[in-house]
MMTF fields as JSON, N, C-alpha, C and O atoms, coordinates in Angstrom:
{
  "mmtfVersion": "1.0.0",
  "mmtfProducer": "UNKNOWN",
  "numBonds": 219,
  "numAtoms": 220,
  "numGroups": 55,
  "numChains": 1,
  "numModels": 1,
  "chainsPerModel": [1],
  "groupsPerChain": [55],
  "chainIdList": ["A"],
  "bondAtomList": [4, 2, 8, 6, 12, 10, 16, 14, 20, 18, 24, 22, 28, 26, 32, 30, 36, 34, 40, 38, 44, 42, 48, 46, 52, 50, 56, 54, 60, 58, 64, 62, 68, 66, 72, 70, 76, 74, 80, 78, 84, 82, 88, 86, 92, 90, 96, 94, 100, 98, 104, 102, 108, 106, 112, 110, 116, 114, 120, 118, 124, 122, 128, 126, 132, 130, 136, 134, 140, 138, 144, 142, 148, 146, 152, 150, 156, 154, 160, 158, 164, 162, 168, 166, 172, 170, 176, 174, 180, 178, 184, 182, 188, 186, 192, 190, 196, 194, 200, 198, 204, 202, 208, 206, 212, 210, 216, 214],
  "bondOrderList": [1, 1, 1, 1, 1, 1, 1, 1, 1, 1, 1, 1, 1, 1, 1, 1, 1, 1, 1, 1, 1, 1, 1, 1, 1, 1, 1, 1, 1, 1, 1, 1, 1, 1, 1, 1, 1, 1, 1, 1, 1, 1, 1, 1, 1, 1, 1, 1, 1, 1, 1, 1, 1, 1],
  "groupList": [{"groupName": "UNK", "atomNameList": ["N", "CA", "C", "O"], "elementList": ["N", "C", "C", "O"], "formalChargeList": [0, 0, 0, 0], "bondAtomList": [1, 0, 2, 1, 3, 2], "bondOrderList": [1, 1, 2], "singleLetterCode": "X", "chemCompType": "L-PEPTIDE LINKING"}],
  "groupTypeList": [0, 0, 0, 0, 0, 0, 0, 0, 0, 0, 0, 0, 0, 0, 0, 0, 0, 0, 0, 0, 0, 0, 0, 0, 0, 0, 0, 0, 0, 0, 0, 0, 0, 0, 0, 0, 0, 0, 0, 0, 0, 0, 0, 0, 0, 0, 0, 0, 0, 0, 0, 0, 0, 0, 0],
  "groupIdList": [1, 2, 3, 4, 5, 6, 7, 8, 9, 10, 11, 12, 13, 14, 15, 16, 17, 18, 19, 20, 21, 22, 23, 24, 25, 26, 27, 28, 29, 30, 31, 32, 33, 34, 35, 36, 37, 38, 39, 40, 41, 42, 43, 44, 45, 46, 47, 48, 49, 50, 51, 52, 53, 54, 55],
  "secStructList": [7, 7, 2, 2, 2, 2, 2, 2, 2, 2, 6, 6, 1, 1, 7, 7, 7, 6, 6, 1, 7, 7, 7, 2, 2, 2, 2, 2, 2, 2, 2, 2, 2, 2, 2, 2, 2, 2, 2, 2, 2, 2, 2, 2, 2, 2, 2, 2, 2, 2, 2, 2, 2, 7, 7],
  "xCoordList": [43.962, 42.962, 43.767, 44.934, 43.624, 44.248, 44.129, 43.034, 45.205, 45.046, 44.118, 43.638, 43.655, 42.6, 41.43, 40.608, 41.027, 39.835, 39.826, 38.864, 40.797, 40.317, 39.99, 39.262, 40.73, 40.502, 39.03, 38.285, 38.53, 37.153, 36.088, 34.99, 36.514, 35.68, 35.811, 35.044, 36.856, 36.806, 36.039, 35.388, 36.167, 35.119, 34.123, 33.645, 33.107, 32.068, 31.627, 30.559, 33.091, 32.835, 32.328, 31.568, 32.706, 32.428, 31.851, 32.398, 31.119, 30.774, 31.6, 32.454, 31.489, 32.62, 32.359, 31.506, 33.228, 33.328, 32.418, 32.8, 31.122, 30.341, 31.283, 31.266, 31.878, 32.601, 33.659, 34.039, 34.224, 34.722, 34.861, 34.202, 35.677, 35.569, 35.336, 36.046, 34.645, 34.419, 34.308, 33.42, 35.454, 35.293, 35.335, 35.498, 35.175, 34.822, 36.601, 36.808, 37.567, 38.776, 39.165, 39.785, 38.641, 38.641, 37.935, 38.375, 36.697, 35.849, 36.411, 35.958, 37.585, 37.935, 38.896, 39.105, 39.655, 41.037, 40.395, 41.13, 39.26, 38.94, 38.55, 38.737, 37.739, 37.044, 38.685, 38.948, 39.653, 40.646, 41.587, 42.505, 41.393, 42.171, 41.349, 41.888, 39.669, 38.916, 39.118, 39.198, 39.18, 39.534, 40.687, 40.564, 42.22, 43.299, 43.412, 44.045, 42.692, 42.693, 41.806, 42.156, 40.613, 39.929, 40.753, 40.739, 41.411, 42.43, 43.413, 43.56, 44.065, 44.909, 44.769, 45.524, 43.338, 42.689, 42.504, 42.727, 42.028, 41.554, 42.986, 43.014, 44.218, 45.465, 45.733, 45.961, 45.749, 46.223, 45.536, 46.113, 44.202, 43.319, 43.691, 43.807, 43.845, 44.566, 45.911, 46.329, 46.469, 47.776, 47.792, 48.502, 46.992, 46.734, 45.993, 46.321, 45.056, 44.396, 45.776, 45.898, 46.516, 47.262, 48.253, 48.513, 48.654, 49.538, 49.007, 49.774, 47.887, 47.178, 46.936, 46.744, 46.923, 46.809, 47.872, 47.805, 49.112, 50.217, 50.879, 51.848, 50.464, 50.959, 50.206, 50.467],
  "yCoordList": [-86.596, -86.089, -85.564, -85.835, -84.911, -84.17, -84.659, -84.972, -84.722, -85.331, -84.706, -85.494, -83.456, -83.187, -83.424, -83.591, -83.502, -83.816, -85.275, -85.589, -86.082, -87.819, -88.031, -88.9, -86.99, -87.246, -86.869, -87.648, -85.649, -85.181, -86.206, -86.292, -87.086, -88.054, -89.533, -90.448, -89.236, -90.718, -90.17, -90.962, -88.826, -88.352, -88.127, -87.482, -88.517, -87.903, -86.48, -85.918, -86.021, -84.263, -83.818, -82.853, -84.453, -84.384, -85.343, -86.418, -85.461, -86.468, -87.179, -86.515, -88.351, -89.35, -88.67, -87.795, -89.156, -88.768, -89.978, -91.144, -89.441, -90.496, -91.521, -92.741, -90.674, -91.511, -92.29, -93.027, -92.185, -92.958, -94.522, -94.937, -95.383, -96.825, -97.32, -96.711, -98.111, -98.719, -100.308, -101.056, -100.514, -102.001, -102.427, -101.613, -103.715, -104.393, -104.098, -103.663, -104.286, -103.973, -102.759, -102.722, -101.338, -100.329, -99.81, -98.837, -100.54, -100.236, -100.564, -100.139, -101.475, -102.125, -101.283, -100.886, -100.861, -100.156, -98.499, -97.79, -98.027, -96.717, -96.607, -95.677, -98.321, -98.215, -98.3, -97.331, -99.157, -99.125, -97.826, -97.724, -97.081, -95.787, -94.431, -93.448, -94.834, -94.17, -94.324, -93.451, -95.777, -96.266, -95.399, -94.439, -95.676, -95.09, -93.562, -93.126, -92.661, -91.189, -90.909, -90.094, -91.714, -91.396, -91.754, -91.241, -92.729, -93.126, -92.119, -91.606, -91.898, -90.638, -89.701, -89.194, -89.191, -87.836, -88.126, -87.361, -89.407, -89.459, -89.675, -89.217, -90.239, -90.107, -88.864, -88.574, -87.71, -86.589, -85.827, -85.178, -86.021, -85.457, -85.799, -84.927, -87.1, -87.774, -87.394, -87.553, -86.965, -86.67, -84.984, -84.407, -84.58, -82.814, -82.663, -81.699, -83.466, -83.447, -83.77, -82.965, -84.82, -85.471, -83.996, -83.625, -83.379, -82.524, -81.222, -80.346, -81.066, -79.812, -80.261, -79.366, -81.443, -81.875, -81.546, -81.027, -81.733, -81.888, -80.756, -80.685, -79.728, -78.065, -77.296, -76.116],
  "zCoordList": [-38.692, -37.357, -36.6, -36.882, -35.738, -34.671, -33.236, -32.769, -32.572, -31.349, -30.519, -29.704, -30.433, -29.468, -29.707, -28.807, -31.466, -32.085, -31.401, -30.701, -31.585, -31.15, -29.601, -29.12, -28.907, -27.515, -27.372, -26.777, -27.912, -27.551, -28.031, -27.481, -29.226, -29.666, -28.485, -28.186, -28.177, -26.958, -25.551, -24.87, -25.198, -24.401, -24.512, -23.579, -25.76, -26.223, -26.167, -25.927, -26.541, -26.292, -27.862, -27.94, -28.996, -30.073, -30.993, -30.749, -31.811, -32.591, -33.57, -34.159, -33.82, -34.742, -35.897, -36.04, -36.84, -38.132, -38.905, -39.015, -39.419, -40.017, -41.345, -41.509, -41.957, -43.077, -42.968, -43.878, -41.832, -41.248, -40.875, -39.922, -41.577, -41.106, -39.534, -38.735, -39.086, -37.852, -37.894, -38.302, -37.362, -37.276, -35.695, -34.786, -35.532, -34.08, -33.675, -32.543, -34.399, -33.553, -32.916, -31.853, -33.855, -33.65, -32.419, -31.808, -32.005, -31.272, -29.877, -28.815, -30.055, -28.541, -28.316, -27.169, -29.39, -29.171, -28.774, -28.086, -29.149, -28.838, -27.243, -26.458, -26.987, -25.469, -24.846, -24.133, -24.982, -24.012, -24.033, -23.219, -24.754, -24.949, -24.081, -23.571, -24.138, -23.191, -21.642, -20.777, -21.542, -19.797, -19.625, -18.864, -20.454, -19.998, -19.739, -18.777, -20.752, -20.519, -19.132, -18.278, -19.053, -17.73, -16.409, -15.29, -16.899, -15.557, -15.192, -14.083, -16.252, -16.123, -15.558, -14.729, -16.104, -15.097, -13.849, -12.911, -13.766, -12.181, -11.571, -10.428, -11.972, -11.143, -10.811, -9.637, -12.058, -11.698, -10.536, -9.663, -10.678, -9.821, -8.248, -7.387, -8.037, -6.783, -6.355, -5.208, -7.173, -6.979, -6.562, -5.739, -7.237, -6.822, -5.496, -4.804, -5.052, -4.119, -2.718, -1.794, -2.806, -2.001, -1.49, -0.346, -2.818, -2.58, -2.162, -1.762, -2.222, -1.422, 0.033, 0.856, 0.414, 1.943, 2.473, 3.588, 1.874, 2.41, 2.526, 3.281, 1.811, 2.0, 3.197, 3.433]
}
């Protein structure tokens, strides 16, 4: 599976593959990955705003 497809699934942009096995631990891992991606995007936005204010 491609990286971009996996990110799209984490952010609910693309539907999950119905044939893929889904266990509790995988759900936890995907939830943590989803949180980390969103925090990363938030940090990038904050850094861009701070950079724009200083210029």
